[in-house]
C-alpha positions in Angstrom: 0.9 6.4 -16.3 0.5 9.9 -17.4 3.5 12.4 -16.1 0.9 14.4 -14.4 -0.2 11.3 -12.2 3.6 10.8 -11.5 3.5 12.4 -8.0 0.2 10.8 -6.9 0.5 7.2 -8.5 3.5 5.1 -7.1 2.8 2.2 -9.1 -0.1 0.9 -11.4 -0.3 -3.1 -12.3 -2.6 -5.0 -14.4 -2.5 -8.3 -12.9 -3.9 -11.7 -13.9 -2.8 -14.3 -11.8 -3.1 -18.1 -11.2 -2.2 -18.5 -7.6 -2.4 -22.6 -7.7 -5.5 -22.7 -5.7 -8.0 -21.2 -3.0 -6.0 -19.8 -0.2 -5.5 -16.5 2.0 -3.1 -13.8 0.8 -1.6 -11.3 2.9 -1.9 -7.7 1.9 1.2 -6.3 3.7 1.9 -2.9 5.4 3.2 -0.3 2.9 4.2 3.6 2.9 1.5 3.8 -0.1 -2.1 3.5 -0.1 -3.8 0.8 -1.7 -6.5 0.8 -4.5 -7.4 -2.4 -5.7 -10.2 -2.6 -8.6 -11.0 -6.5 -9.3 -12.3 -7.7 -12.7 -14.6 -10.8 -13.1 -15.0 -11.2 -9.3 -15.1 -8.9 -6.1 -11.8 -8.7 -4.1 -12.8 -10.7 -0.5 -10.7 -8.6 1.8 -10.7 -7.9 5.6 -8.5 -7.4 8.6 -8.0 -10.3 10.7 -8.5 -9.1 14.1 -11.6 -7.4 12.9 -14.1 -10.0 11.6 -16.6 -7.5 10.6 -14.7 -5.8 8.1 -14.3 -8.8 5.7 -16.4 -8.2 2.5 -16.5 -8.8 -1.2 -15.8 -5.5 -2.6 -15.7 -4.6 -6.6 -13.1 -1.9 -5.2 -11.0 -1.4 -2.3 -9.3 1.6 -1.0 -6.8 1.4 1.9 -4.6 3.9 3.9 -1.6 3.0 5.7 -2.0 0.2 8.2 0.4 -1.4 10.7 -1.1 -4.9 10.3 -1.6 -7.0 7.3 -5.2 -7.5 5.5 -6.7 -11.0 4.8 -7.3 -11.4 1.0 -9.5 -14.6 0.4 -8.8 -16.3 -3.0 -10.3 -18.9 -5.1 -7.0 -19.3 -6.9 -7.3 -16.9 -9.6 -7.2 -13.0 -9.5 -7.5 -10.5 -12.3 -7.7 -6.8 -12.0 -5.6 -3.4 -11.6 -3.8 -2.3 -8.4 -2.5 1.1 -7.8 -0.4 2.1 -5.0 -1.2 5.9 -4.5 1.4 8.3 -2.7 -0.1 10.1 0.6 -0.3 13.1 -1.7 -2.4 11.3 -4.2 -5.0 10.8 -1.4 -5.9 14.6 -1.5 -5.0 15.3 -5.3 -7.2 12.1 -6.5 -9.6 11.2 -4.0 -10.0 14.6 -2.5 -9.3 13.4 1.0 -5.9 13.4 3.4 -4.5 10.0 3.7 -5.5 9.9 7.6 -9.2 9.6 6.6 -8.2 6.0 5.0 -5.7 4.8 7.5 -6.6 1.5 8.5 -9.7 1.3 6.7 -11.3 -0.7 3.8 -13.7 1.1 1.6 -14.9 1.2 -1.7 -14.3 4.0 -4.0 -17.5 5.3 -4.3 -17.3 6.0 -0.7 -14.5 8.2 -0.8 -14.5 9.6 -4.4 -17.7 9.8 -5.7 -16.7 11.1 -8.9 -14.6 7.6 -9.5 -17.5 5.1 -8.4 -18.0 4.3 -12.0 -14.5 2.7 -12.3 -15.2 -0.9 -11.6 -18.3 -0.7 -14.0 -15.9 0.8 -16.7 -13.4 -1.9 -16.3 -15.8 -5.1 -16.9 -15.8 -6.2 -20.6 -12.8 -4.0 -21.3 -9.5 -6.2 -22.5 -7.2 -6.3 -20.2 -4.5 -4.6 -22.6 -7.0 -1.4 -21.9 -7.6 -1.4 -18.2 -4.6 0.8 -17.5 -5.7 3.3 -20.0 -9.2 3.3 -18.4 -7.8 4.0 -15.0 -5.6 6.4 -16.2 -8.2 8.6 -17.9 -10.6 8.4 -14.7 -7.7 9.5 -12.5 -6.8 12.6 -14.8 -10.3 13.6 -14.9 -10.3 13.2 -10.8 -6.9 15.4 -10.8 -8.8 17.9 -12.7 -11.8 18.3 -10.6 -10.1 17.9 -7.3 -9.3 21.1 -5.6 -8.1 19.6 -2.3 -4.9 21.6 -0.9 -1.9 19.6 -1.1 -0.2 18.5 2.1 2.2 21.1 3.6 5.6 20.5 1.9 7.6 20.0 5.4 5.0 17.2 6.2 5.7 15.6 2.8 9.6 15.9 3.5 9.0 14.3 7.1 7.3 11.5 5.5 10.2 10.7 3.0 12.8 11.3 5.6 11.1 8.7 8.3 10.2 6.2 5.8 14.0 6.2 4.9 15.0 5.5 8.6 15.7 9.2 10.0 14.9 9.5 13.7 12.2 11.6 14.7 14.5 14.2 16.6 16.6 14.5 13.5 13.3 14.8 11.0 11.6 17.6 13.9 15.1 19.7 13.8 15.2 19.4 9.9 11.8 20.7 9.3 12.0 23.4 12.5 9.1 21.7 14.3 8.9 20.3 18.0 8.5 16.4 18.3 5.2 16.8 19.8 4.0 19.4 16.6 5.8 17.0 14.3 3.6 14.1 15.3 0.4 16.2 15.5 1.0 17.1 11.7 2.0 13.5 10.8 -1.1 12.0 12.6 -3.5 14.5 11.0 -2.1 13.7 7.4 -1.3 10.2 7.2 -3.1 8.6 10.4 -0.3 7.0 11.9 2.4 8.3 14.4 5.9 9.0 13.4 7.4 6.0 14.7 4.7 3.9 12.9 6.1 5.4 9.5 9.4 4.5 10.7 8.3 1.0 11.2 6.3 0.6 8.2 9.0 2.1 5.9 11.7 -0.1 7.6 9.6 -3.2 7.0 9.1 -2.1 3.6 12.8 -2.1 2.8 13.4 -5.4 4.8 10.6 -7.3 2.4 12.3 -6.2 -1.0 15.3 -8.0 0.3 14.0 -11.0 2.5 14.7 -14.2 0.4 17.5 -12.6 -1.5 20.0 -12.1 1.5 20.4 -14.0 4.8 18.2 -12.7 7.3 21.2 -11.5 9.3 22.3 -9.5 6.6 18.9 -8.0 5.9 18.7 -7.2 9.5 21.7 -5.5 9.3 20.9 -3.3 6.0 17.9 -2.1 7.0 18.5 -0.9 10.6 17.2 -3.7 12.7 19.4 -4.3 16.0 19.7 -8.2 14.5 17.9 -10.8 13.1 15.6 -11.5 16.1 14.6 -7.8 16.0 13.4 -8.0 12.4 11.5 -11.3 13.0 9.7 -9.6 16.0 8.8 -6.5 13.7 7.9 -9.4 10.9 5.4 -10.9 13.3 3.7 -7.7 14.5 3.5 -6.0 11.0 3.0 -9.0 8.4 1.4 -11.5 11.1 4.3 -14.1 10.6 8.0 -14.5 10.7 9.9 -14.0 7.2 10.4 -18.0 6.9 6.6 -18.2 6.9 6.0 -15.7 4.0 8.5 -16.7 1.8 6.6 -20.4 1.9 3.6 -18.8 1.3 4.7 -16.4 -1.7 6.8 -18.9 -3.3 7.6 -19.0 -6.4 6.8 -15.4 -6.5 9.5 -14.4 -4.7 11.7 -16.3 -7.6 9.8 -14.6 -10.3 9.9 -10.8 -10.6 7.3 -10.8 -13.2 4.9 -12.8 -11.5 5.7 -10.6 -8.4 4.6 -7.6 -10.4 1.2 -9.1 -11.4 0.2 -10.9 -8.0 -2.0 -8.3 -6.3 -1.9 -6.4 -3.1 1.4 -6.7 -1.3 3.3 -8.7 -3.9 4.0 -5.5 -6.5 5.7 -3.7 -4.1 8.6 -6.3 -4.4 8.9 -5.7 -8.1 
């Protein structure tokens, strides 16, 4: 991606993945926003606990969410997936990340200037997908005049997702805990404690399968392995052992991890 997009796009992946047969993939919580542009077939995704949200979309934009999405597939997926930073929501889409929290929306409903992006990808060789997306995002950046998030709120986000306590972060940025919580909710759509949980979960996800669970729990700040497992059930909808079985062999192959779609690329 172009250097001008670096503060706003945490990762961008052009994926073409054989998943071995039809199934349901978990789109796991993350501290970034998810923007998926499928090619060949729309993405069939919804929130498992909200059946009415399941739709087949040619683009999907989702903000921070404390539960997994259910992605139904026929065994093969192709497209582009981007992880947008919360600042990228304002800079590229023109809205605060809070507007997209726990939502599954099409890009045209959020940023009409990017509505033609799915059509532009169809018929384009995979080697050029990221170039097409990059040019569209640079154009969006140039025309969007939404104000950036307050610097202290951005600092609070970074500190909370790295495990700092709400009290420590409030003291650091000079706000009361209540005022900080209001600013965080208004900007990101989740409470400070949820940001902490999602950040810790994301860190643990990068280690699960690569170290004993007791060690992962200790390294990530969980009280013990049981605490880690409870948090995985709440945020991923399953314990780490189930997720590992579902995702194998992706957790064994970093290149496939980077290509496999919503949730996988965060492990690369």
